[in-house]
C-alpha positions as CSV (number, residue, x, y, z in Angstrom):
1,X,72.4,16.8,45.1
2,X,70.9,13.6,46.0
3,X,67.9,13.9,48.3
4,X,65.8,10.8,48.7
5,X,62.5,11.0,46.9
6,X,59.5,8.8,47.1
7,X,57.6,8.3,44.0
8,X,54.0,7.9,45.1
9,X,52.2,7.4,41.9
10,X,53.2,7.8,38.2
11,X,51.0,9.8,35.9
12,X,50.3,9.4,32.3
13,X,48.8,12.4,30.4
14,X,47.9,12.8,26.8
15,X,49.8,15.5,25.1
16,X,50.8,16.6,21.6
17,X,54.3,16.2,20.3
18,X,55.8,19.4,18.9
19,X,58.2,19.4,16.0
20,X,61.8,18.9,17.0
21,X,63.9,22.0,16.7
22,X,66.8,21.8,14.3
23,X,70.2,20.9,15.6
24,X,72.5,23.8,16.1
25,X,76.1,23.5,15.1
26,X,77.4,26.9,16.1
27,X,78.6,27.3,19.8
28,X,76.5,29.5,22.0
29,X,77.8,30.1,25.5
30,X,75.6,31.5,28.4
31,X,77.5,33.1,31.3
32,X,76.8,31.7,34.8
33,X,76.3,33.9,37.8
34,X,77.4,33.1,41.3
35,X,75.8,34.4,44.4
36,X,78.1,35.4,47.1
37,X,78.1,33.4,50.4
38,X,77.4,35.2,53.6
39,X,80.0,33.2,55.5
40,X,83.5,34.7,55.8
41,X,86.5,32.6,55.4
42,X,87.8,33.4,58.8
43,X,85.4,31.7,61.2
44,X,83.6,28.6,60.1
45,X,80.0,27.9,61.0
46,X,80.5,24.3,62.2
47,X,76.7,23.7,62.5
48,X,76.4,24.6,58.9
49,X,79.0,22.1,57.7
50,X,77.6,19.5,60.0
51,X,74.2,19.9,58.4
52,X,75.9,19.9,55.0
53,X,77.5,16.5,55.6
54,X,74.3,15.1,57.1
55,X,72.3,16.3,54.1
56,X,74.8,14.8,51.6
57,X,74.5,11.4,53.4
58,X,70.7,11.7,53.1
59,X,71.0,12.6,49.4
60,X,72.7,9.4,48.6
61,X,70.8,7.2,51.0
62,X,73.7,6.7,53.4
63,X,72.6,6.4,57.0
64,X,69.1,5.2,56.2
65,X,68.0,1.6,56.6
66,X,65.7,2.0,53.6
67,X,67.2,4.6,51.3
68,X,64.8,5.8,48.6
69,X,65.7,6.8,45.1
70,X,67.4,10.1,45.1
71,X,65.5,13.1,43.7
72,X,66.9,16.0,42.0
73,X,69.7,17.3,44.0
74,X,68.2,19.7,46.4
75,X,71.6,21.1,46.8
76,X,70.4,24.3,45.3
77,X,67.5,25.6,47.3
78,X,68.1,24.2,50.7
79,X,68.6,26.8,53.4
80,X,71.8,26.2,55.3
81,X,73.9,29.1,56.4
82,X,77.4,28.5,55.2
83,X,79.8,29.4,52.5
84,X,79.7,27.2,49.4
85,X,79.0,27.5,45.8
86,X,75.8,26.7,43.9
87,X,75.2,27.3,40.2
88,X,71.9,28.1,38.5
89,X,70.7,28.8,35.0
90,X,67.6,30.6,33.7
91,X,65.0,28.2,32.3
92,X,61.8,29.2,30.5
93,X,58.6,27.2,31.0
94,X,55.1,27.6,29.6
95,X,53.2,29.6,27.0
96,X,53.9,32.5,27.2
97,X,57.3,31.7,28.7
98,X,57.9,32.3,32.4
99,X,61.6,32.7,33.3
100,X,62.8,30.9,36.4
101,X,66.2,30.1,37.9
102,X,67.0,26.4,38.6
103,X,70.0,24.8,40.2
104,X,72.2,22.7,37.9
105,X,72.7,19.4,39.5
106,X,74.5,16.4,37.9
107,X,73.9,14.4,41.1
108,X,70.1,14.1,40.5
109,X,67.7,13.7,37.6
110,X,64.3,15.2,38.4
111,X,63.2,18.6,37.2
112,X,60.9,20.6,39.4
113,X,59.5,24.1,39.8
114,X,57.8,25.8,42.8
115,X,54.3,26.9,41.8
116,X,52.2,29.9,42.7
117,X,50.0,27.9,45.1
118,X,53.1,26.6,46.9
119,X,52.5,26.1,50.7
120,X,55.7,26.9,52.6
121,X,57.4,28.9,49.9
122,X,58.7,32.3,50.9
123,X,57.0,35.4,49.6
124,X,60.2,36.1,47.7
125,X,60.4,32.7,46.0
126,X,60.1,33.0,42.2
127,X,57.3,30.6,41.2
128,X,55.6,29.1,38.1
129,X,52.0,30.3,37.8
130,X,50.1,27.4,36.2
131,X,47.1,29.7,35.3
132,X,49.3,31.8,33.0
133,X,50.4,29.0,30.7
134,X,48.0,27.9,28.1
135,X,50.1,24.8,27.3
136,X,50.5,23.4,30.8
137,X,49.0,20.0,31.6
138,X,48.7,19.2,35.3
139,X,47.9,15.8,36.7
140,X,46.4,14.9,40.1
141,X,48.6,12.0,41.3
142,X,51.1,13.1,44.0
143,X,54.9,12.8,44.0
144,X,56.7,13.4,47.2
145,X,60.3,14.6,47.3
146,X,62.2,14.1,50.6
147,X,65.6,15.8,51.2
148,X,67.9,15.8,54.2
149,X,67.1,19.5,54.7
150,X,63.5,19.4,53.9
151,X,60.8,18.1,51.6
152,X,58.6,19.1,48.6
153,X,55.7,17.5,46.9
154,X,53.5,18.2,43.9
155,X,52.0,16.7,40.8
156,X,53.6,15.5,37.5
157,X,53.1,18.1,34.8
158,X,53.9,18.6,31.1
159,X,54.8,21.8,29.3
160,X,57.2,23.5,27.0
161,X,60.7,24.0,28.6
162,X,63.4,26.1,27.1
163,X,67.1,26.8,28.0
164,X,69.0,29.1,25.8
165,X,68.1,28.1,22.2
166,X,67.1,24.5,23.2
167,X,63.4,23.6,23.6
168,X,61.7,20.4,24.7
169,X,58.0,20.2,24.1
170,X,56.5,18.5,26.0
171,X,58.9,18.2,29.0
172,X,57.7,16.4,32.1
173,X,58.5,17.8,35.5
174,X,57.1,18.1,39.1
175,X,54.9,21.1,39.7
176,X,55.6,21.6,43.4
177,X,52.8,22.9,45.6
178,X,54.1,22.1,49.1
179,X,57.6,22.7,50.4
180,X,59.2,22.7,53.8
181,X,60.7,26.0,55.1
182,X,64.2,26.7,53.9
183,X,64.3,24.1,51.1
184,X,65.0,26.8,48.5
185,X,65.7,30.4,49.0
186,X,66.8,33.6,47.2
187,X,66.3,33.6,43.4
188,X,65.9,29.9,43.1
189,X,62.6,28.3,41.9
190,X,63.7,24.6,41.7
191,X,66.3,22.2,40.4
192,X,67.3,20.8,37.1
193,X,68.7,17.3,37.5
194,X,71.4,16.5,35.0
195,X,72.0,12.8,35.8
196,X,70.3,9.8,34.1
197,X,66.7,8.9,33.9
198,X,67.2,5.8,36.0
199,X,67.2,7.8,39.2
200,X,64.4,10.2,38.4
201,X,61.6,9.7,41.0
202,X,59.2,11.2,38.5
203,X,60.4,8.7,35.9
204,X,60.6,11.6,33.5
205,X,63.3,11.9,30.9
206,X,65.7,14.6,32.0
207,X,65.9,17.7,29.8
208,X,69.4,17.0,28.6
209,X,68.6,13.5,27.6
210,X,65.6,14.7,25.7
211,X,67.9,17.1,23.7
212,X,70.1,14.1,22.9
213,X,67.2,11.9,21.8
214,X,65.8,14.7,19.7
215,X,69.1,15.1,17.9
216,X,69.4,18.7,19.0
217,X,73.0,18.5,20.1
218,X,76.1,18.2,17.9
219,X,77.5,15.7,20.4
220,X,75.8,13.8,23.2
221,X,77.5,15.7,25.9
222,X,77.6,18.9,28.1
223,X,80.4,20.5,29.9
224,X,81.1,22.8,32.8
225,X,83.5,25.5,33.9
226,X,82.7,26.9,37.3
227,X,84.3,29.9,39.0
228,X,85.8,30.5,42.4
229,X,85.1,33.7,44.4
230,X,85.9,32.3,47.8
231,X,87.4,34.9,50.2
232,X,87.1,37.8,47.8
233,X,85.9,40.7,49.9
234,X,85.0,42.8,46.9
235,X,82.7,40.1,45.4
236,X,79.2,41.2,44.7
237,X,76.1,39.3,45.5
238,X,76.1,37.8,42.1
239,X,79.2,37.2,40.1
240,X,80.0,35.4,36.8
241,X,79.8,31.7,37.7
242,X,81.2,30.0,34.7
243,X,79.8,28.4,31.5
244,X,77.6,25.4,30.8
245,X,78.0,24.2,27.2
246,X,75.4,21.8,25.8
247,X,76.5,19.7,22.8
248,X,80.2,19.9,23.2
249,X,83.0,22.0,24.8
250,X,84.2,25.6,24.9
251,X,87.8,25.5,23.6
252,X,88.7,28.8,25.2
253,X,88.2,27.4,28.7
254,X,90.6,24.5,28.8
255,X,94.1,23.6,27.5
256,X,95.6,20.3,26.4
257,X,93.7,17.1,26.0
258,X,90.5,16.1,27.7
259,X,91.1,12.9,29.6
260,X,87.9,10.8,29.2
261,X,87.5,7.9,31.5
262,X,84.6,5.6,30.5
263,X,82.1,4.0,32.8
264,X,79.3,1.4,32.5
265,X,75.7,2.6,32.8
266,X,74.0,0.8,35.6
267,X,70.3,0.4,36.6
268,X,67.5,1.2,34.2
269,X,69.3,3.4,31.6
270,X,71.9,4.8,34.0
271,X,72.1,6.4,37.3
272,X,74.9,8.8,38.3
273,X,77.9,10.1,36.4
274,X,80.3,7.6,37.8
275,X,84.1,7.4,37.9
276,X,86.6,5.2,39.8
277,X,89.1,6.9,42.1
278,X,92.3,5.1,41.2
279,X,94.7,7.1,43.3
280,X,95.1,10.1,45.7
281,X,98.3,12.0,46.5
282,X,99.0,14.3,49.4
283,X,101.8,16.7,48.8
284,X,103.0,14.4,46.0
285,X,103.0,11.2,48.0
286,X,100.5,8.4,47.3
287,X,98.1,7.4,50.1
288,X,96.2,4.1,50.4
289,X,92.5,4.9,49.9
290,X,91.4,1.2,50.3
291,X,88.5,-0.4,48.4
292,X,85.2,1.0,47.4
293,X,86.3,3.8,45.1
294,X,83.2,4.4,42.9
295,X,82.6,8.2,42.7
296,X,79.6,10.3,41.6
297,X,80.7,13.5,39.9
298,X,78.2,16.0,41.3
299,X,78.0,19.7,40.5
300,X,75.2,20.0,43.1
301,X,77.5,19.1,45.9
302,X,79.9,21.6,47.6
303,X,82.4,19.3,49.3
304,X,84.0,15.9,48.7
305,X,82.6,13.0,50.7
306,X,84.7,9.8,50.8
307,X,84.9,6.5,52.7
308,X,86.4,6.2,56.1
309,X,89.6,4.5,55.0
310,X,90.3,7.1,52.4
311,X,89.6,10.1,54.6
312,X,91.7,8.8,57.4
313,X,94.6,8.1,55.0
314,X,94.4,11.5,53.4
315,X,94.4,13.5,56.6
316,X,96.8,11.1,58.2
317,X,99.3,12.2,55.7
318,X,98.9,15.9,56.7
319,X,101.1,16.9,59.6
320,X,99.1,18.3,62.5
321,X,95.7,17.3,61.1
322,X,93.2,16.2,63.8
323,X,89.8,14.5,63.6
324,X,86.8,16.5,64.9
325,X,84.1,15.1,67.1
326,X,80.4,15.7,68.1
327,X,78.3,16.9,65.2
328,X,81.5,17.4,63.2
329,X,82.4,13.7,63.3
330,X,83.9,12.7,60.0
331,X,85.7,16.1,59.4
332,X,89.3,16.9,60.0
333,X,91.0,20.2,60.9
334,X,94.6,20.9,59.9
335,X,97.1,23.7,60.6
336,X,96.1,26.8,58.7
337,X,99.6,27.6,57.6
338,X,100.0,24.2,55.9
339,X,101.0,24.3,52.3
340,X,98.7,21.5,51.2
341,X,98.2,19.9,47.8
342,X,95.8,17.0,47.3
343,X,95.4,15.4,43.9
344,X,92.9,12.8,42.7
345,X,93.2,10.4,39.8
346,X,90.3,8.6,38.0
347,X,92.5,6.3,36.0
348,X,94.4,9.0,34.1
349,X,96.3,12.1,35.3
350,X,96.1,13.1,39.0
351,X,94.3,16.5,39.2
352,X,95.4,18.8,42.0
353,X,92.9,20.7,44.2
354,X,93.6,24.3,45.2
355,X,94.3,25.0,48.8
356,X,91.6,27.7,48.5
357,X,89.1,25.0,48.0
358,X,90.5,22.5,50.6
359,X,90.5,25.1,53.4
360,X,87.0,26.0,54.6
361,X,88.1,28.4,57.2
362,X,89.3,28.7,60.8
363,X,87.7,26.4,63.4
364,X,90.0,27.2,66.3
365,X,93.3,28.9,67.0
366,X,95.6,27.9,64.1
367,X,93.4,25.1,62.8
368,X,91.2,25.2,59.6
369,X,88.4,22.9,58.5
370,X,89.2,20.5,55.6
371,X,86.8,20.1,52.7
372,X,87.2,16.3,52.4
373,X,85.0,14.5,55.0
374,X,84.0,10.9,55.9
375,X,80.6,10.4,54.3
376,X,79.8,7.3,56.3
377,X,80.7,8.7,59.7
378,X,78.0,8.6,62.3
379,X,76.0,5.9,60.4
380,X,75.6,2.3,61.3
381,X,74.0,1.5,58.0
382,X,76.2,0.5,55.1
383,X,75.4,2.0,51.6
384,X,73.3,-0.2,49.4
385,X,74.8,-1.7,46.2
386,X,75.0,0.9,43.6
387,X,75.5,3.8,46.0
388,X,78.7,5.7,45.2
389,X,81.3,5.6,47.9
390,X,82.8,9.0,46.9
391,X,80.8,12.1,46.2
392,X,83.1,14.5,44.3
393,X,81.6,18.0,44.3
394,X,82.7,21.6,43.6
395,X,85.7,21.5,45.9
396,X,87.3,19.4,43.1
397,X,85.3,20.6,40.0
398,X,86.4,24.3,40.4
399,X,89.9,23.1,39.5
400,X,89.1,21.4,36.2
401,X,87.1,21.7,33.0
402,X,84.5,18.9,33.1
403,X,82.7,17.1,30.3
404,X,79.8,14.7,30.8
405,X,79.4,12.5,27.7
406,X,76.5,10.0,27.4
407,X,77.5,7.9,24.4
408,X,79.8,6.2,24.9
409,X,79.3,7.1,28.6
410,X,82.3,8.9,30.1
411,X,83.4,11.8,32.2
412,X,86.3,13.9,31.0
413,X,88.6,16.4,32.8
414,X,91.0,18.9,31.3
415,X,93.3,21.6,32.7
416,X,91.7,25.1,32.8
417,X,93.0,27.7,30.4
418,X,94.4,31.0,31.4
419,X,91.2,32.6,30.2
420,X,89.4,30.5,32.8
421,X,91.8,31.4,35.5
422,X,94.0,28.4,35.2
423,X,94.1,25.2,37.2
424,X,95.9,25.1,40.6
425,X,98.6,23.0,39.0
426,X,99.4,20.8,36.1
427,X,98.0,17.3,36.2
428,X,100.6,14.7,37.0
429,X,100.9,11.2,35.7
430,X,98.5,8.4,36.9
431,X,98.9,7.8,40.7
432,X,98.1,4.1,40.7
433,X,96.5,1.5,38.6
434,X,96.6,1.2,34.8
435,X,96.3,4.5,33.0
436,X,93.8,4.6,30.2
437,X,94.2,6.4,26.9
438,X,93.8,10.1,27.0
439,X,92.6,12.6,24.5
440,X,93.0,11.4,21.0
441,X,91.6,13.6,18.2
442,X,89.0,11.3,16.7
443,X,85.5,11.1,18.3
444,X,84.0,7.8,19.2
445,X,85.5,4.6,20.5
446,X,84.8,2.9,23.8
447,X,87.6,2.5,26.3
448,X,89.9,5.1,24.7
449,X,89.5,8.7,25.8
450,X,89.0,11.1,22.9
451,X,89.0,14.8,22.4
452,X,85.7,15.7,20.7
453,X,85.3,18.2,17.9
454,X,84.7,21.7,19.1
455,X,82.2,22.9,16.5
456,X,79.3,22.5,19.0
457,X,76.5,24.4,20.4
458,X,77.3,25.6,23.9
459,X,75.1,27.3,26.4
460,X,76.2,29.9,28.9
461,X,74.3,29.4,32.1
462,X,73.7,31.7,35.0
463,X,75.5,30.4,38.0
464,X,74.8,31.5,41.5
465,X,77.0,31.2,44.5
466,X,74.4,31.0,47.2
467,X,74.3,30.3,50.9
468,X,75.7,26.9,51.7
469,X,72.4,25.6,52.8
470,X,72.2,22.0,53.9
471,X,70.4,21.2,50.8
472,X,73.0,22.7,48.6
473,X,75.7,20.7,49.9
474,X,73.7,17.7,49.8
475,X,73.2,18.3,46.3
476,X,76.3,18.1,48.2
């Protein structure tokens, strides 16, 4: 999620530094839980997806003449009726610990919790009660967070934050006391940004980077497997959502090599988890996606946003596909009976996307809404330098095992194992451009992709499939 956030005033507070917990070498995996969407596959709420696309543009500063630094992906708590996936984990904060669910968003970097004095929060919103933590330090300077689907504001705070066996003390975050209606809902209390510190509006070091700096992880990486329950009528409100592993990978969830593609950290210590889209195929045939192929890999985004040239080329290769208009400008619909396979390469293998993820449901007789849309449609403002041209969200990520490695910086993809439900197809050879080395067995190196050791500490995270609110997709 990439909402724009305005940092009003930084805050510096005195605090004690606790002893760094010992590094764990044994894997620990925490199951994710997914909340079921209220939208059925057969009838798409077009207003919802229009809001989703608008929010995603706002998240990445597309369509604004003065885009501000993106805050934690608000993909998680923003109310937008729709059917998409969001994933959350339980995080403990304070002394004694208060357990709250936060969206996991690799498209933003700020950490925030709604607090008990939150104006605009629903009566059902889980909140952090500052009066019940003896270790919490609250500041007075304000930080405003503005998202496409709403806004939040609060003060910079410091307290003990724990996820699974990992603890950061003190961890800086925004204690939110004012929020617009619908920004978060259900069991969500905030967002945990998992991108780099350089785009944190609070200027706070993200939780995962603190773990790396404190030498708590076996390897400077974390990995995701996320599940798919789309169109399953028997699905409950919450379902297993997958696994988040800190410090390495879970070898039971993927097969073959992990294809790591390196990238260069930009800005002040890094921004997004970036990749270059080197090729796209539609039903096995390569399409010309044009220039501007830098992509952010974003677990907080539901769909795939791409540049105009790429979107037109992709859907132009699908027989019977038609562009939509009005508030759905930028989207395409295609014949529902089409056997469609779209695969994306980031310099290595081309990874196929399941039709179940590409088809968002019926929009009219015989036509279904496509999950790849033009992220720049309806905007007269070109993205600023450094803004990714592609936003690759869960439509793609449900089809692969994904590893985010900070040193050397790289994103890795692997084919899902049968235990993880399997991928929608085997990855093919590189679509275009020079292929880079894939999965060797020795860690380290720079441009060569490597397969990292598996003796790492993993965390199972609770993942929720929630209503596809505008904010969620903009996380999406």
